[in-house]
C-alpha positions, 0 to 999 in steps of 0.5 A: 500500500505504501507504493500507492500514491494518492493525491492530497484531495483524494486522501483528504476525502478518504479521511473525511469519509472514515471520520464520518463513518466512525461518528455514524457508528457511535451515533448508531450505537447510542440509538441502539442502546439508548445510552450516550455513555456505555462504558468508562471510555465514553465518559468516565465521570458520568459512567462511574457516577451513574453506576453508583446511583444505579447500585444504590437504586438496586440495593433499595429495590432489594430492601423494597421487596423486604419491606413488602414482606414485612407489610404482609407479616404485620397484616397477618398479625393484625388480622389475627388480633382482630379475630382474637378480639372477636373471640374475647368479646364472645368469651365475655358474652358467655360470661354475661350469659352465665350472670343471667342465670343462677343454674349451676348446670347452665353456668357449667355449660357456659364455662366449657364453652368459654374454655373452647373459645380460649382454645380457639384464641390460641389456635388463631395466634398460632396460625397468624404467621407469614413465611415463618414469622409470627408476631403473635407467637412470642419469643424469637418472632421479633420483626426487623425491617431495614429501610436503607442500604447501610442498615442504619435506618430500621424498625424492630417490632417486638412480638407478643405471645397469645399462643397461651392465653394464660400467660400474664404477659399476654392475655392473662386468661386461664381456662376455667374449671368445668366442675366435676360432679359426684354421687349420692344415694337415697334409701327407699324402705319402709313398712306399715301395719294396720290395727283395728282399735275396738272396745270389749264389745267389738265396736270401733274406737274413735280419735277421742276414745280412751286408749285403754278401752281398746282390747289391744291395750291391757288397761288404762294404767298400761304404758305404751312405749315406742321402741326402735328395734335396733341393737341388743338394748333398744332405747325407748323413743317415747311413751303414751299411757292407756289413759290417753286418747287414741288421738294422743297415741296418733300424735305421739307416733307422728312426733317420732322421726321416720314414723307416720300414723293415720287413724280412720275414725270410721273404721277405727283402724290405726295404720303406722308407717315407719322407715325402720323396724319399729314396735310399741311395747306395753310395760317393759321394753321388749315385750312386743304388743301383738299387731303393733310391730312394723317391719321395714324393708327395702323397696324391691320394685319400681312400682312400690308406693312411696307413701308406704314409707314414713318419709312420704305422705300425700301432699308432700312436695319434693324439691330439687335445687342446685348449689345456688339455690336455683330450683330445678323442679318439684314433685308433689307426692300423691297416693299412687306416686311410685319409685319410678315416678321419683326416679324419672323426676330426678332424671328429668333435669340436665346434668342429673341422673338417677337409677334405682336398684331393686336389690338394695332399694336405693336410688343412686343420684349422680349430678354434675353440680351441687344438688339438694333433694328436700321435702316439706315433710320433716321426716324425709330421708329420716334414717335410724329414727334421726330426723334429717330435714336437710334431705339428700345433699350432694356436694360436687367434687369441684364447682365450675369457674362460673359457679358464683357471681363473684367468680364471673365478675372477676372473669369479666374484669380480666376479659375487659383488661384483655380487650384493652390490651388487644386494642392497644396492641392492634393500635401499635401494629397499625402504627408500625404498618403505617411506618413501613408503608410510608417508608415503602412509598419513600423508597419507591420515590428514592429509587426513581430519583436515583435511576432518573439521575443516572439516566441524566448522566448516561441516557441518550437523547434519541431526537438529538442522536437521530438528527446527528445521524441524519447530518452524518449521512448527509456529510457521508454523501457529500464526502463521497461526492467530493471523493468522486470529484477528486478522483475525476481530477486525477483521471484528467491526466489520462486525456493527455495520452 
């Protein structure tokens, strides 16, 4: 190539075309990439400054993703608190329902439902996690959100523990005792004897007749002694002399616990009912008066009549109450009231069950709460001729946590405190949520600002570069034309030959 000699005009035009081509290549590269600075060779200052801005924007973009995840974690906890608040309010409603009734069984039922709600609260707290982070899960679940690239700006949200409602640092709501019932028995036994009181002529006595006029009594000087047939040396329970009236005898018998006497003025028949073996002795204790011995036996069938015992008489009212003196119901004794009627009466009520044993003559009563079976008959449930006006008292092994009004009011106070703490915690989470959202929006704006600044340093103006390309194309065409003219000038030498 060194042996080839070009004229100065041709060489100048070639240089112009080469320079124009280089410029066109640069403009075309800018239009293709959209950047006026593609490498440090283009503009070191702008390139490295823009790289720094883009790097920071990239770091903030990564943090922006973390902020979004933090938002979701806080939202999950906030939804959990809202649900827990609803459940605590439901538990409070149960406590208030319990206050509206004095029934221990209903209160026991409400206590069980209350405990179910506490279990649901714990389940909701355990389920309020997001990607393994649970702000309601206690230790190890604190949430830290970083807001800038060097981690000097951040927010830490401390977790709370609602997975165990009994924690004093949490809701401080313990499960209530649901109560445990117990069992007692009611002995059903008795016997009766009927004796016709007549005088020597066989005429029936009436209530005002002198007792000693009866053929059943030796004389008016005879002393009738009421005897409990227990032990080897039975004790006297009372006495009536033969000079007393028939009514005095009836009254004396009725004054004994567990003994009931009825006299029919029309027939002169004296009927004695007793819960225990019993007899009337004349003179010396132990000498039984014929016809006045009552042998009490256990009731052996469900069809046995209750009035065949000294504990029951027509018109008696049996009442079932619980430990709060709440009356479950009552049963009025009639002449045809049977053991089966009594068993069914007791079993009619929630939480109470009765079963009769024909072998022992006992009704076994099982109750989930305290229970008392009483009668307006003072001899009810008299055993061994000892009056027992308290009837059957069944003490539950343990009462429910809603057994008394004071118990319920104390629980309501705790629920109110728990609700206050939940609302305060919800407010705190709400503030934290707002902070993260605000910083998220700020970070988005900052990223845009950084990218815009980097773009100002490196982005090409496509309009300008398009105009430059058009000018260079025109220059290239002109240079080509000039090169052609210069070549033609050199060719004029040939015309001389």
